[in-house]
C-alpha positions in Angstrom: 0.0 0.0 0.0 1.0 3.6 -0.5 1.6 5.4 2.9 1.3 9.2 3.0 3.4 9.5 6.2 6.6 7.5 5.7 8.8 9.2 8.4 7.9 9.9 12.0 10.0 10.8 15.0 10.2 9.0 18.3 10.3 11.7 20.9 11.3 9.4 23.7 14.3 7.9 21.9 15.1 10.9 19.6 15.2 8.6 16.6 13.4 8.5 13.3 11.0 5.7 12.5 10.5 4.7 8.8 7.1 3.3 8.1 8.2 0.8 5.4 10.7 -0.7 7.8 8.8 -0.5 11.1 5.7 -2.2 9.8 7.7 -5.3 8.8 8.3 -5.9 12.6 6.7 -8.8 14.4 3.0 -8.1 14.8 2.9 -8.2 18.6 5.5 -5.4 18.7 3.5 -3.3 16.3 0.3 -3.7 18.4 2.1 -3.0 21.6 3.5 0.2 20.1 0.1 1.1 18.7 -1.5 0.8 22.1 1.3 2.7 23.9 1.4 5.6 21.4 -2.4 6.1 21.6 -2.2 6.2 25.4 0.6 8.8 25.2 -1.5 10.9 22.8 -4.6 10.8 25.1 -2.4 12.1 27.9 -1.2 15.0 25.8 2.4 13.5 25.9 2.9 12.3 22.4 5.5 9.6 21.7 5.4 9.6 17.9 5.1 12.8 15.8 5.0 13.6 12.1 8.5 14.5 10.8 7.0 17.2 8.6 4.6 19.1 11.0 5.6 17.8 14.4 2.0 16.9 15.2 1.2 13.6 17.1 0.5 10.6 15.0 -1.0 7.2 15.7 -0.7 3.7 14.1 -3.8 2.9 12.1 -4.9 0.0 9.9 -6.9 -0.7 6.8 -9.7 -3.2 6.4 -7.0 -5.5 5.0 -5.0 -5.1 8.2 -2.2 -3.1 6.7 -0.6 -0.6 9.0 0.1 3.1 8.4 0.7 6.3 10.3 -1.9 9.0 10.4 -2.3 12.3 12.3 -3.9 12.0 15.7 -5.9 15.2 15.3 -5.8 16.9 11.9 -5.0 20.6 12.1 -5.2 21.2 8.4 -1.8 22.7 8.2 0.4 19.7 7.3 1.4 19.2 3.7 0.8 15.5 4.2 -3.0 15.0 4.1 -4.5 12.0 5.9 -7.8 13.4 7.0 -11.1 12.1 5.8 -14.5 13.9 5.9 -15.0 13.3 9.6 -12.9 13.6 12.7 -11.8 10.0 13.5 -12.2 10.4 17.2 -15.7 11.7 16.9 -16.6 9.1 14.3 -15.3 6.3 16.5 -17.2 7.5 19.5 -20.4 7.8 17.5 -20.0 4.3 16.1 -19.1 2.9 19.5 -22.2 4.4 21.0 -24.4 3.1 18.2 -23.2 -0.5 18.4 -23.9 -0.5 22.2 -27.6 -0.1 21.4 -27.8 -3.1 19.1 -30.1 -6.0 20.1 -27.3 -8.4 20.5 -25.3 -6.0 22.7 -28.3 -5.4 24.9 -28.9 -9.2 25.3 -25.3 -9.9 26.2 -25.3 -7.1 28.8 -28.5 -8.6 30.4 -26.9 -12.1 30.5 -23.7 -10.9 32.1 -25.6 -8.9 34.7 -27.8 -11.9 35.4 -24.8 -14.3 35.9 -23.2 -11.9 38.4 -26.5 -11.3 40.3 -26.9 -15.1 40.8 -23.3 -15.3 42.3 -24.4 -13.1 45.2 -21.9 -14.6 47.7 -18.9 -13.3 45.7 -20.5 -10.4 43.7 -22.0 -7.3 45.1 -23.1 -3.9 43.8 -24.0 -5.4 40.4 -25.1 -2.7 38.1 -25.9 -2.4 34.4 -25.1 0.9 32.5 -24.7 2.8 35.7 -22.4 5.8 36.0 -19.2 5.1 38.0 -17.5 8.2 39.1 -13.8 8.3 39.7 -12.8 8.1 43.4 -10.1 10.6 42.6 -12.2 13.2 40.8 -16.0 13.0 40.8 -16.1 15.0 37.6 -14.6 12.0 35.8 -16.9 9.2 35.0 -17.7 6.3 32.8 -20.8 4.2 32.2 -19.7 0.6 31.7 -22.0 -2.1 30.3 -21.9 -4.0 33.6 -20.0 -3.4 36.9 -19.7 -5.1 40.2 -17.5 -5.7 43.2 -16.0 -9.2 42.9 -14.4 -10.6 46.1 -13.3 -7.1 47.2 -12.2 -6.0 43.7 -13.9 -3.3 41.6 -14.7 -4.7 38.1 -16.3 -3.5 35.0 -17.3 -5.5 31.9 -17.4 -4.0 28.4 -19.0 -6.1 25.6 -17.1 -5.5 22.4 -19.0 -6.2 19.1 -17.6 -3.5 16.9 -14.5 -2.8 14.8 -11.4 -1.1 16.1 -11.8 1.8 18.6 -8.4 2.0 20.1 -8.9 5.5 21.4 -12.0 4.4 23.3 -10.2 1.3 24.7 -7.2 3.3 25.9 -9.2 6.1 27.3 -11.4 3.8 29.4 -8.5 1.6 30.5 -6.6 4.7 31.7 -9.7 5.9 33.6 -10.3 2.5 35.3 -6.6 2.1 36.1 -6.5 5.4 37.9 -9.7 4.3 39.8 -8.1 1.0 40.7 -10.8 -0.9 38.8 -10.3 -4.0 36.6 -11.9 -4.0 33.2 -12.7 -7.1 31.2 -13.4 -6.6 27.5 -15.8 -9.4 26.4 -16.3 -10.6 22.8 -19.4 -12.4 21.6 -17.3 -14.7 19.4 -13.7 -15.2 18.5 -11.9 -16.8 15.6 -8.1 -17.0 16.1 -7.6 -17.5 12.4 -9.4 -14.3 11.5 -8.7 -11.7 14.2 -9.9 -8.1 13.9 -7.8 -5.1 14.9 -9.9 -4.6 18.1 -9.3 -8.2 19.1 -5.6 -7.8 18.6 -5.4 -4.5 20.5 -7.1 -6.1 23.5 -5.3 -9.5 23.2 -1.8 -8.1 23.1 -2.4 -5.5 25.8 -3.8 -8.2 28.2 -1.0 -10.8 28.3 -2.3 -12.7 25.2 -5.8 -13.2 26.8 -9.1 -12.8 25.0 -12.4 -13.4 26.9 -15.4 -14.5 25.0 -19.0 -14.7 26.2 -20.2 -17.1 23.5 -23.1 -19.6 23.4 -21.2 -22.2 25.4 -20.0 -19.7 28.0 -23.6 -18.4 28.5 -24.9 -22.0 28.8 -22.3 -22.9 31.4 -22.9 -19.6 33.3 -26.6 -20.5 33.7 -25.8 -24.1 34.7 -23.1 -23.2 37.3 -24.8 -20.1 38.7 -21.9 -17.7 38.1 -20.2 -15.9 35.2 -18.2 -18.3 33.1 -16.0 -17.0 30.2 -14.3 -18.7 27.3 -10.7 -17.7 27.5 -8.4 -17.9 24.5 -4.7 -17.6 25.2 -2.1 -16.9 22.5 0.9 -19.0 23.6 3.2 -18.5 20.6 2.9 -16.2 17.6 4.1 -17.9 14.4 1.9 -16.5 11.7 -1.8 -17.3 11.4 -1.3 -20.9 10.3 1.3 -21.6 13.0 0.0 -19.7 16.0 -0.3 -21.8 19.2 -3.5 -21.2 21.2 -4.9 -22.6 24.4 -8.5 -22.2 25.2 -10.5 -23.0 28.4 -13.6 -22.0 30.3 -12.8 -19.9 33.4 -14.5 -18.6 36.5 -13.5 -15.1 37.5 -11.8 -16.6 40.6 -9.4 -18.4 38.2 -7.9 -15.1 37.0 -4.8 -13.3 38.2 -5.7 -9.8 39.3 -2.6 -7.8 38.7 -2.7 -4.5 40.6 0.4 -3.2 39.0 -1.5 -2.8 35.8 -5.1 -3.4 37.0 -5.5 -6.2 34.4 -7.1 -9.5 35.0 -5.9 -12.5 33.0 -5.4 -16.2 33.1 -1.9 -17.3 33.9 -0.2 -19.5 31.3 -1.0 -23.2 31.1 2.5 -24.1 32.2 2.1 -22.0 35.4 -1.3 -23.5 36.1 0.2 -27.0 35.6 3.0 -26.1 37.9 0.6 -24.9 40.6 -1.5 -28.1 40.3 1.7 -30.3 40.5 2.9 -28.4 43.5 -0.5 -28.7 45.3 -0.5 -32.4 44.5 3.0 -32.8 46.0 2.1 -30.7 49.1 -1.1 -32.5 50.0 0.5 -35.9 49.5 4.1 -35.6 50.7 3.3 -36.9 54.2 3.1 -40.4 52.6 6.6 -40.1 51.0 9.8 -41.2 52.6 11.9 -38.4 54.1 14.4 -38.7 51.2 11.7 -38.6 48.5 10.0 -35.7 50.1 13.3 -33.7 50.2 14.3 -34.6 46.7 10.9 -33.7 45.3 10.9 -30.4 47.3 14.3 -29.5 45.8 12.9 -30.2 42.3 10.0 -27.8 42.9 12.4 -25.1 44.2 14.2 -25.3 40.9 11.0 -25.4 38.8 9.6 -22.4 40.6 12.8 -20.5 40.4 12.8 -20.9 36.6 9.4 -19.0 36.6 10.8 -16.3 38.9 9.0 -17.6 42.0 10.6 -17.9 45.4 10.0 -20.9 47.6 11.9 -22.1 50.6 10.9 -24.2 53.7 10.2 -21.1 55.7 6.8 -21.2 53.9 5.8 -24.6 55.2 3.8 -23.1 58.1 1.7 -20.7 56.0 1.2 -23.2 53.1 0.0 -25.9 55.5 -2.4 -23.3 57.1 -3.8 -22.1 53.7 -4.2 -25.5 52.2 -6.0 -26.6 55.5 -8.4 -23.7 55.3 -9.1 -24.2 51.6 -9.6 -28.0 51.7 -11.3 -28.1 55.1 -8.9 -30.8 56.2 -5.9 -30.3 58.3 -2.7 -30.4 56.3 0.6 -30.7 58.3 -1.1 -30.3 61.7 -2.6 -32.9 64.0 -5.6 -30.7 65.1 -9.1 -31.9 64.3 -10.6 -30.7 61.0 -13.4 -28.8 62.6 -13.9 -25.3 64.0 -12.1 -26.2 67.3 -9.1 -27.4 65.3 -9.0 -24.2 63.2 -9.3 -22.2 66.4 -6.1 -23.9 67.7 -4.4 -23.3 64.3 -5.4 -19.6 64.4 -3.9 -19.3 67.9 -0.7 -20.8 66.7 -0.4 -18.4 63.8 -1.4 -15.4 66.0 1.1 -16.3 68.7 4.1 -17.5 66.7 4.0 -16.4 63.1 3.3 -12.6 63.0 4.4 -12.3 59.3 1.4 -14.5 58.3 -1.3 -13.2 60.6 -2.8 -10.8 58.1 -2.9 -13.3 55.3 -4.2 -16.1 57.5 -7.1 -14.2 59.0 -8.2 -12.9 55.6 -8.0 -16.5 54.2 -10.0 -17.7 57.2 -12.6 -15.2 56.3 -12.5 -16.0 52.6 -12.8 -19.8 53.1 -15.8 -19.4 55.5 -14.1 -20.3 58.8 -14.2 -17.0 60.7 -17.8 -17.3 61.9 -17.4 -20.9 62.8 -14.3 -20.3 64.8 -15.8 -17.3 66.6 -18.7 -19.5 67.6 -16.4 -21.9 69.4 -15.7 -22.0 73.1 -12.9 -19.4 73.6 -13.6 -18.0 70.1 -14.2 -14.6 71.6 -10.8 -14.8 73.3 -9.1 -15.2 69.9 -10.9 -12.1 68.7 -9.7 -10.1 71.7 -6.1 -11.2 71.0 -6.4 -10.2 67.4 -8.0 -6.9 68.2 -5.1 -6.2 70.6 -2.5 -6.5 67.8 -4.6 -5.0 65.0 -3.0 -1.5 65.5 0.4 -3.1 64.9 -0.4 -4.8 61.6 1.4 -2.1 59.7 4.6 -2.7 61.5 7.5 -4.5 59.8 7.3 -7.6 61.9 3.8 -8.3 60.6 4.6 -7.7 56.9 4.3 -10.7 54.6 7.7 -10.9 52.7 7.0 -9.5 49.3 9.2 -12.2 47.6 6.6 -14.8 48.5 3.6 -13.0 47.3 3.7 -14.1 43.6 3.9 -17.7 44.6 1.1 -17.5 47.1 -1.1 -15.7 44.6 -0.3 -18.4 42.0 -1.3 -21.2 44.4 -4.3 -19.4 45.9 -5.6 -17.0 43.1 -9.0 -16.8 44.7 -7.8 -14.9 47.7 -8.7 -11.2 47.6 -6.1 -8.6 47.0 -6.7 -7.2 50.6 -5.2 -10.5 52.0 -1.8 -9.3 50.8 -2.1 -5.7 52.1 -2.0 -4.1 55.5 -5.6 -2.9 55.9 -8.2 -5.0 57.7 -11.9 -4.4 57.3 
């Protein structure tokens, strides 16, 4: 294709980018740059500018998915003309608003809302098309398709049926990020062999994850009484015919909620298999010989280290406690597997393992043991002891070592983010 803008400048690196060379790059790199440059433009901090007029540019694409540079906002004073009859930002917003009123879009919103409402033990404040104002500035707001609080996390769901609206996507994601809210873009269908630009924009920005609310996902959601999504993961990019994909149906609790980016995604199949293997080993190692248990443990230390995850035997206490709470059966302890046994376990953690107190008590609440333990004889005494140390939970001696957080989140992804912080409700 003939491109009108062949040369642009990278203001961050101070180098020139040649379109005919840059657009031969690996597709993932182009889409990553496309997303990043749009985000910079929307903040008024352009990364790429036209070499002729110094105005911000963006990376656009044709219907045939060929890339080119175009001016972000046409001023009419550049010799290189890329402007059509309408302002692209205004056109995108109008088209985006129009597609949101289609019958299919309305139906999908209703079904997402219904699935969240049924899951009332984990989902609260479920709303459809309700204004959500920024907690930082009440003048800033968005009206997502559906929103809720899921296990202590603010979430919004946007159903995506249209063609590419990168400016809309980046604007909304920036807003939700600033408001510490996770956004999930949901497609009605998904064909890995024929991806649209909007699908690639979202896919590459979200760790290779695309979430689909298709017929099967809707059927499973109704059957299981919770929102189930069809997740497609791009494992390896090798060109359309050679791409490697994994797909599975996921519950929201299966996702990793990354607060560094405020993105929710499914970890790779390799990491999930590693987590399953580790759980298997941990729950069954008591039946191994001491030598086999040690040898297998060392193997896991190496496997985890290759994934950048830290494990050492200092974690034995907290892992036994968390697996006990999750399974309802004592793991590594000789206490009874009832409320009285978990009361004893809570006293041990409270008295001897300050670094794990915050995590343990949040896990006890999440897995449904808090009320049962408080109802025990001497349960009130436990609460008194916890209340006595509550003001100290921000002190260094009560801080969960950060190096262990990624591993614990991998093994127990359902635990709320607050379990890893320093604020108790």
